[in-house]
C-alpha positions in Angstrom: 0.0 0.0 0.1 2.9 2.3 0.7 4.3 1.7 -2.8 0.8 2.5 -4.3 0.6 5.7 -2.3 4.1 6.7 -3.5 3.3 5.9 -7.2 0.0 7.8 -6.9 1.6 10.9 -5.6 4.4 10.7 -8.2 1.8 10.5 -11.0 -0.1 13.4 -9.6 3.1 15.5 -9.6 4.0 14.4 -13.1 0.5 15.2 -14.4 0.7 18.6 -12.8 4.1 19.2 -14.5 2.5 18.1 -17.8 -0.4 20.3 -17.5 1.9 23.2 -16.8 3.9 22.6 -20.0 0.8 22.0 -22.1 -0.5 25.4 -21.0 2.3 27.1 -22.9 1.1 25.6 -26.2 -1.7 27.6 -28.0 -5.1 26.2 -28.4 -4.6 23.2 -26.1 -7.6 24.4 -24.0 -9.8 24.0 -27.1 -8.8 20.6 -27.4 -9.6 19.8 -23.9 -13.2 21.2 -24.4 -14.0 18.1 -26.6 -16.0 15.8 -24.5 -14.1 12.5 -24.2 -10.7 14.0 -24.8 -8.5 14.4 -21.7 -5.1 15.6 -20.4 -3.4 12.2 -21.2 -4.7 12.0 -24.7 -3.6 15.6 -25.6 -0.2 15.2 -24.0 0.4 11.9 -25.8 -0.6 13.5 -29.1 1.5 16.5 -28.7 4.5 14.4 -27.4 4.4 12.1 -30.5 3.6 14.8 -33.0 5.8 17.6 -31.7 5.4 21.0 -33.5 2.2 20.6 -35.6 3.2 23.5 -37.9 5.7 21.3 -39.7 2.9 19.4 -41.2 1.3 20.9 -44.3 -1.8 18.5 -44.3 -3.6 16.3 -41.9 -2.9 13.4 -44.2 0.8 13.7 -43.3 -0.2 13.2 -39.6 -2.2 10.0 -40.7 1.0 8.7 -42.3 3.0 9.5 -39.2 0.6 7.5 -37.1 0.5 4.6 -39.5 -3.1 5.1 -40.5 -2.5 5.5 -44.3 -4.4 3.1 -46.3 -2.5 0.8 -48.5 -3.5 -1.9 -50.9 -1.8 -5.4 -51.1 -1.8 -5.8 -54.9 0.7 -7.1 -57.5 0.4 -7.3 -61.2 -3.3 -8.6 -61.9 -3.9 -9.6 -58.2 -5.9 -7.0 -56.4 -5.8 -7.4 -52.6 -7.6 -5.9 -49.8 -6.8 -2.4 -48.4 -5.7 -1.9 -44.9 -3.8 0.5 -42.8 -0.1 0.6 -43.2 1.1 0.3 -39.6 4.3 2.0 -40.7 4.4 4.8 -38.3 4.6 5.7 -34.6 3.1 2.9 -32.7 2.5 5.0 -29.5 0.7 7.7 -31.5 -1.5 5.1 -33.0 -2.3 3.9 -29.6 -3.2 7.2 -28.2 -5.5 7.9 -31.2 -7.2 4.6 -30.9 -7.8 5.1 -27.3 -9.1 8.6 -27.9 -11.4 7.3 -30.6 -12.9 4.6 -28.2 -13.3 7.3 -25.7 -15.1 9.8 -27.7 -17.3 7.1 -29.3 -18.4 6.2 -25.7 -18.9 9.8 -24.3 -19.5 12.2 -27.2 -22.8 11.9 -28.9 -21.5 13.4 -32.3 -18.8 10.9 -32.6 -21.1 8.0 -31.5 -23.4 9.0 -34.4 -20.5 9.1 -36.9 -19.4 5.6 -35.7 -22.8 4.2 -36.1 -23.2 5.8 -39.5 -20.0 4.2 -40.7 -21.2 0.9 -39.6 -24.9 1.0 -40.9 -24.5 3.0 -44.2 -25.9 1.1 -47.3 -22.8 1.8 -49.6 -19.5 0.5 -48.2 -20.5 -0.3 -44.5 -17.4 -0.6 -42.2 -16.8 -3.2 -39.5 -16.5 -2.0 -35.9 -12.8 -1.8 -35.8 -12.6 -0.1 -39.3 -15.1 2.5 -38.0 -12.8 3.1 -34.9 -9.8 3.6 -37.2 -12.0 6.0 -39.3 -13.0 7.9 -36.1 -9.5 8.2 -35.1 -8.4 9.6 -38.6 -11.3 12.1 -38.0 -9.8 13.0 -34.6 -6.5 13.7 -36.4 -8.1 16.1 -38.8 -10.0 17.9 -35.9 -6.9 18.1 -33.8 -4.9 19.5 -36.8 -7.6 22.2 -37.6 -7.8 23.2 -34.0 -4.1 23.4 -33.3 -3.2 25.2 -36.6 -6.1 27.6 -37.2 -7.4 28.0 -33.6 -11.0 27.2 -34.4 -13.5 26.0 -31.9 -14.8 22.4 -32.0 -18.2 22.4 -33.5 -20.2 19.1 -33.4 -22.6 20.3 -35.9 -19.9 20.5 -38.6 -18.9 17.0 -37.6 -22.5 15.6 -38.1 -22.4 17.5 -41.6 -20.1 14.7 -43.0 -22.9 12.2 -42.7 -24.6 11.8 -46.0 -28.2 11.1 -45.6 -30.0 10.1 -48.8 -33.5 11.3 -47.6 -32.1 14.9 -47.1 -30.3 14.9 -50.4 -33.5 14.0 -52.3 -35.3 17.0 -50.6 
């Protein structure tokens, strides 16, 4: 029990230091406003990515995380597409955990996740949908950290294509 108490106190001390360092980075508070995103997620993302201004596009962040889509094909053989896994394993883990968290706690992300699984054309399996949500998180983090915009759940839900609304 004494060891547990020592480790818990050390973790609280380290989280305080991390929070102090993160407060120096602009727009971090806007990331923390997203329901389901916490201090550990943001600190893991910033630690793995570093200076976000060195990236021109969120697709570069996807490649860094190993979430780039590749196809196993050769000659006439056309294989299945999957994520490349060529990237930073810890960043991929942080984004996966963040995706699971926002799907569980944030209603907009839950709707996106359900839409990816239930759409008529090209429905995704559960894990594929979680990876798609993680890639969407990358794009949201990139937009917030580079442009300083606020998180808007209605813009997120605008990505869902509803056939009944398009017909009207």
